[in-house]
C-alpha positions in Angstrom: 17.5 -8.8 -24.5 18.3 -11.4 -21.8 17.9 -10.6 -18.1 18.7 -12.2 -14.8 16.9 -12.2 -11.5 19.3 -13.1 -8.7 18.4 -13.8 -5.0 20.7 -13.3 -2.1 20.6 -17.1 -1.3 22.2 -17.8 -4.7 19.1 -18.9 -6.6 18.9 -17.3 -10.1 16.2 -17.1 -12.8 17.1 -16.3 -16.4 14.6 -14.6 -18.7 13.9 -11.7 -21.0 14.2 -8.0 -20.3 11.1 -5.8 -20.3 10.5 -2.2 -19.2 13.6 -0.2 -18.6 17.0 -1.6 -19.4 19.4 -1.6 -16.5 19.4 -2.9 -12.9 17.2 -2.7 -9.9 17.5 -4.0 -6.3 15.1 -4.6 -3.5 13.3 -7.1 -1.3 11.6 -9.7 -3.4 7.9 -10.4 -2.6 5.0 -12.0 -4.5 1.4 -10.8 -5.0 -1.5 -13.2 -5.8 -4.0 -10.7 -7.2 -5.6 -11.8 -10.4 -5.9 -8.2 -11.8 -5.0 -4.6 -10.9 -1.3 -4.8 -11.8 -1.1 -1.0 -12.5 -2.5 -0.3 -9.0 0.2 -2.6 -7.6 3.0 -0.8 -9.6 1.9 2.6 -8.2 1.2 1.6 -4.5 3.8 3.5 -2.4 3.8 0.6 0.1 6.0 -1.3 -2.4 8.8 1.2 -2.2 12.1 -0.8 -1.8 10.6 -4.0 -3.2 10.7 -6.1 -6.4 7.3 -7.6 -7.0 6.6 -11.0 -8.5 3.1 -11.4 -9.9 1.5 -14.9 -9.8 -1.0 -14.1 -12.6 0.8 -15.8 -15.5 0.0 -13.0 -18.1 0.5 -9.3 -17.4 -0.1 -6.4 -19.6 -3.2 -7.7 -21.5 -5.3 -4.6 -20.7 -2.5 -2.0 -20.8 -2.3 1.0 -18.6 -4.2 4.3 -18.2 -3.8 7.4 -16.0 -7.0 6.8 -14.1 -5.7 3.6 -12.5 -2.6 5.1 -10.9 -2.6 5.0 -7.1 0.2 7.6 -7.0 2.0 10.0 -9.3 4.4 7.3 -10.5 5.2 3.7 -9.8 7.0 2.8 -6.6 8.0 -0.8 -7.2 11.8 -1.2 -7.7 11.3 -3.9 -10.3 8.9 -6.5 -11.6 9.0 -10.3 -12.4 6.3 -12.0 -14.5 5.8 -15.2 -16.4 4.6 -13.5 -19.6 4.1 -10.0 -20.9 1.2 -9.6 -23.3 2.3 -7.6 -26.5 -1.3 -6.6 -27.0 -3.4 -4.3 -24.8 -7.0 -5.4 -25.3 -9.0 -2.8 -23.5 -10.8 0.4 -24.6 -9.4 2.3 -21.6 -5.7 1.5 -22.4 -3.5 4.5 -23.1 -0.1 2.8 -23.1 1.3 -0.7 -23.3 2.5 -2.0 -20.0 6.0 -2.6 -21.2 6.2 1.0 -22.4 4.7 2.3 -19.2 7.4 0.6 -17.1 10.1 1.9 -19.5 8.7 5.4 -19.2 9.1 5.3 -15.4 12.5 3.6 -15.5 11.3 0.3 -13.9 13.3 -2.8 -15.0 11.3 -6.0 -15.4 12.0 -9.6 -16.2 9.6 -12.0 -18.0 9.7 -15.5 -19.4 10.7 -17.0 -16.0 9.0 -19.7 -14.0 7.2 -17.6 -11.5 5.6 -20.7 -9.9 9.0 -21.9 -8.9 10.1 -18.5 -7.7 7.0 -18.1 -5.5 7.4 -21.5 -4.0 11.0 -20.7 -3.2 10.0 -17.4 -1.5 7.2 -19.2 0.3 9.6 -21.8 1.7 12.6 -19.6 2.3 11.0 -16.3 3.1 11.4 -12.9 1.4 14.9 -12.0 0.6 17.0 -9.4 -1.2 17.3 -9.6 -4.9 18.4 -7.9 -8.1 17.2 -7.7 -11.7 19.7 -6.9 -14.5 19.9 -6.8 -18.2 23.5 -5.4 -18.0 25.3 -7.8 -15.6 25.1 -11.3 -17.1 27.6 -12.8 -14.5 25.2 -14.4 -12.1 27.7 -14.6 -9.2 28.4 -10.9 -9.5 24.7 -10.1 -9.5 24.2 -12.3 -6.4 26.9 -10.4 -4.6 25.2 -7.1 -5.5 21.9 -8.4 -4.1 23.6 -9.4 -0.8 25.2 -5.9 -0.6 22.0 -3.9 -0.5 20.7 -2.9 2.9 17.8 -4.8 4.4 14.4 -3.1 4.8 14.3 -4.0 8.5 15.1 -1.0 10.7 14.9 1.6 7.9 12.4 4.4 7.6 11.1 4.2 4.1 8.2 6.6 4.7 10.5 9.5 4.0 10.9 8.2 0.4 7.2 8.4 -0.4 5.5 11.0 1.7 4.3 14.3 0.2 6.7 17.2 0.7 3.9 19.6 1.6 0.3 19.8 2.7 -2.5 19.8 0.0 -6.2 19.6 -0.3 -7.6 16.6 -2.2 -10.2 17.8 -4.7 -10.9 15.3 -7.4 -14.2 16.9 -8.5 -12.2 19.7 -10.1 -9.9 17.2 -11.7 -6.9 18.2 -9.6 -5.3 17.9 -6.2 -5.2 21.5 -5.1 -2.0 22.0 -3.2 -1.3 24.7 -0.6 2.4 24.7 -1.4 4.8 23.3 -4.0 5.7 19.6 -4.0 2.3 18.2 -3.4 0.8 15.2 -5.2 0.2 15.3 -8.9 -3.3 16.0 -10.3 -5.9 13.2 -10.6 -8.9 13.5 -12.9 -12.1 12.1 -11.5 -13.5 9.5 -13.8 -16.7 7.5 -13.2 -15.2 4.7 -15.4 -12.4 4.1 -12.9 -14.9 3.3 -10.1 -17.8 1.1 -11.5 -21.0 1.4 -9.5 -20.0 4.7 -7.9 -21.7 8.1 -8.5 -20.1 10.5 -10.9 -19.7 13.2 -8.3 -19.0 12.8 -4.6 -21.4 14.4 -2.1 -20.9 17.9 -0.7 -18.4 17.5 2.2 -19.7 18.1 5.8 -16.7 16.6 7.6 -13.0 17.5 7.5 -10.4 14.8 7.7 -6.7 15.3 8.0 -4.8 12.4 6.4 -1.3 11.6 7.3 0.6 10.6 4.2 2.9 7.7 5.0 2.5 6.5 1.4 -1.2 7.1 0.8 -3.1 5.5 -2.1 -5.5 7.7 -4.1 -8.4 5.3 -3.7 -8.3 5.9 0.0 -8.8 9.6 -0.7 -11.6 8.9 -3.1 -13.3 6.6 -0.5 -13.1 9.3 2.2 -14.4 11.9 -0.3 -17.4 9.6 -1.1 -18.3 9.6 2.5 -18.7 13.4 2.5 -15.2 14.3 3.7 -13.0 17.2 2.8 -9.5 15.8 3.0 -6.4 17.7 3.8 -3.3 15.5 3.3 -0.2 16.3 5.4 3.4 15.1 5.3 4.3 12.2 7.6 6.4 14.4 9.9 3.6 16.9 10.6 3.2 17.4 14.4 0.1 16.7 16.3 -0.2 20.3 17.2 -0.2 21.4 13.5 -2.8 18.8 12.8 -5.1 20.0 15.5 -4.7 23.6 14.3 -6.4 22.5 11.1 -9.5 21.7 13.2 -10.3 18.3 11.7 -13.3 16.2 12.5 -11.2 13.1 12.2 -7.6 11.9 11.6 -6.6 9.3 9.1 -3.4 7.3 9.2 -2.4 5.9 5.8 -0.7 2.9 4.4 3.1 3.0 3.7 6.2 1.0 3.1 8.6 -0.9 5.2 9.2 -1.4 8.9 6.9 0.6 11.2 9.3 0.6 14.2 11.7 3.3 12.9 8.7 5.7 12.2 8.9 7.0 15.8 7.5 10.4 14.9 4.3 8.8 13.7 3.9 6.8 17.0 4.6 9.9 19.1 2.0 12.0 17.2 -0.6 9.2 17.5 -0.1 9.2 21.3 -0.7 12.9 21.4 -3.8 12.8 19.2 -5.4 9.7 20.7 -8.6 10.8 22.5 -8.5 14.3 20.9 -10.2 13.3 17.6 -11.5 10.1 16.0 -8.7 8.2 14.4 -8.8 5.5 11.6 -5.7 3.7 10.4 -5.0 1.4 7.5 -1.9 -0.9 7.0 1.2 1.0 8.2 -1.2 3.3 10.1 -2.6 0.2 11.9 0.9 -0.9 12.8 1.8 2.6 14.1 -1.3 2.6 16.3 -0.3 -0.8 17.7 3.1 0.5 18.6 1.7 3.8 20.0 -0.5 1.8 22.3 2.5 -0.1 23.7 2.4 -3.1 21.4 5.1 -4.7 19.3 5.4 -5.6 15.6 7.1 -8.5 13.9 8.1 -9.4 10.3 6.1 -12.1 8.5 8.0 -14.8 6.7 6.8 -13.8 3.2 4.1 -11.2 4.0 0.6 -10.8 2.7 0.2 -9.4 -0.8 -2.9 -10.0 -2.8 -6.6 -9.4 -3.2 -8.0 -12.8 -1.9 -7.2 -13.0 1.8 -10.1 -14.2 4.1 -10.5 -12.1 7.3 -13.0 -12.8 10.0 -14.8 -10.2 12.2 -14.2 -11.3 15.8 -17.6 -10.1 17.0 -20.0 -11.4 14.3 -18.0 -14.2 12.7 -18.6 -12.7 9.3 -15.8 -13.3 6.8 -14.6 -10.7 4.4 -12.4 -11.3 1.3 -9.8 -8.6 1.5 -6.8 -7.0 -0.2 -3.5 -7.1 1.6 -0.1 -5.6 1.2 2.1 -5.8 4.3 5.3 -7.5 5.5 4.8 -6.7 9.2 2.1 -7.4 11.7 1.1 -6.3 15.2 1.6 -8.9 17.9 -1.8 -9.3 19.6 -0.2 -10.7 22.8 1.7 -7.4 23.3 -1.5 -5.3 23.5 -3.4 -4.7 26.8 -6.7 -6.6 26.7 -8.2 -4.1 29.1 -7.5 -1.3 26.5 -7.6 -2.9 23.1 -10.3 -5.0 21.4 -9.1 -7.4 18.6 -11.7 -7.0 15.8 -10.4 -8.9 12.8 -8.3 -12.1 12.4 -6.7 -13.5 9.2 -8.0 -17.0 8.6 -4.9 -18.1 6.7 -2.4 -17.7 9.5 -4.2 -16.2 12.5 -2.4 -12.8 12.3 -4.1 -9.7 13.8 -5.9 -7.7 11.1 -7.9 -5.1 13.1 -8.2 -3.5 16.5 -10.3 -0.9 18.3 -9.6 1.0 21.5 -12.2 0.2 24.2 -12.6 3.8 25.4 -11.0 6.1 22.8 -12.4 6.9 19.3 -9.7 4.9 17.6 -9.7 1.9 15.3 -7.6 0.4 12.5 -7.2 -2.5 10.1 -4.1 -4.1 8.7 -5.7 -4.9 5.3 -6.8 -2.5 2.6 -10.6 -1.8 2.7 -10.2 0.6 -0.3 -8.9 -2.4 -2.2 -7.7 -1.1 -5.7 -7.1 -3.8 -6.7 -9.3 -6.2 -4.7 -12.9 -6.9 -3.5 -15.3 -4.4 -2.0 -16.3 -6.4 1.1 -14.7 -3.9 3.5 -16.0 -0.5 2.2 -18.2 -0.4 5.4 -15.1 0.7 7.4 -15.2 4.1 5.8 -18.9 4.5 6.7 -17.9 3.4 10.3 -15.3 6.2 10.4 -17.9 8.7 9.2 -20.4 7.6 11.8 -17.7 7.9 14.5 -16.8 11.4 13.4 -20.4 12.5 13.4 -21.0 11.0 16.9 -17.9 12.7 18.2 -18.8 16.0 16.6 -22.3 15.9 18.0 
């Protein structure tokens, strides 16, 4: 069945329909990761976005439950060069095309993704639509122009958990304290090569704000000996402190950080009370809470191959990124905030640490999934900070 991808500036791409039949709308971005497409599908930070994958063939190793980063995919739609009809991997449980159809995600294949990525790189991200129903390109372009922009909208409300829950992968489930919590996840050693089968007995308690949290973040905290209580994004600072955590984690999430004012307010109340570690949107909210400003990147950072340099040591990490916004380093007070990591591609701020409070964050994804493992040390740093504070 034919399909069309239409961009708001009038550029169209004609291809074949995959996944669910129908239409989808969102901000069109591209991801340069070579593998890990299922983790990309299920990353809540992609809520509101259509993802273009630069890897020319997608679906060659299928999909399986262990690789989901959330209970279901969060991308609005998908654009690829070629879908593989064969899943050549012993872990595969369902073909990728069928997986997308099961979760009602429209996709388009057989298009020139190189031309599409070059167009987005030159013109910047823009709104778009994928349809296997509307074959009139002009009408589809008009629909793309009619959808609201992500800027200024709080997308966290679309992805955060509805209730508090205790993460417990060793029992093969996420044990919720109320209805509406995350779906179960089964701990599998095969999903984490090189890691121990069972995490250590927890000796620290972390409360994690769910702005769109990825499961591998929870697994990484668990591997550092943390018992993790996940709370909804709107949870007050007072409620968090009542849980008596040793540390507070601020998760990744979708969209513009500025409208997430409740997150910024709670960070201000919690800063200095407990050690805090933020990733991605959590990093941006920390920057705003400390009086800084954020801005939107031309086409964002999405991929598992971004070089980031540690400001103190000069060491370079290859890191996984997924963000459209960045913190303006010039807006932060140098007397209060130390800039710890810088992106070597475009010089954007990728990490910060407060000079006197137990608080640090990074813009990129040290848990990767997909991506390299160069930055796993940040979870050990968080554990060390919590132990020092507790002592």
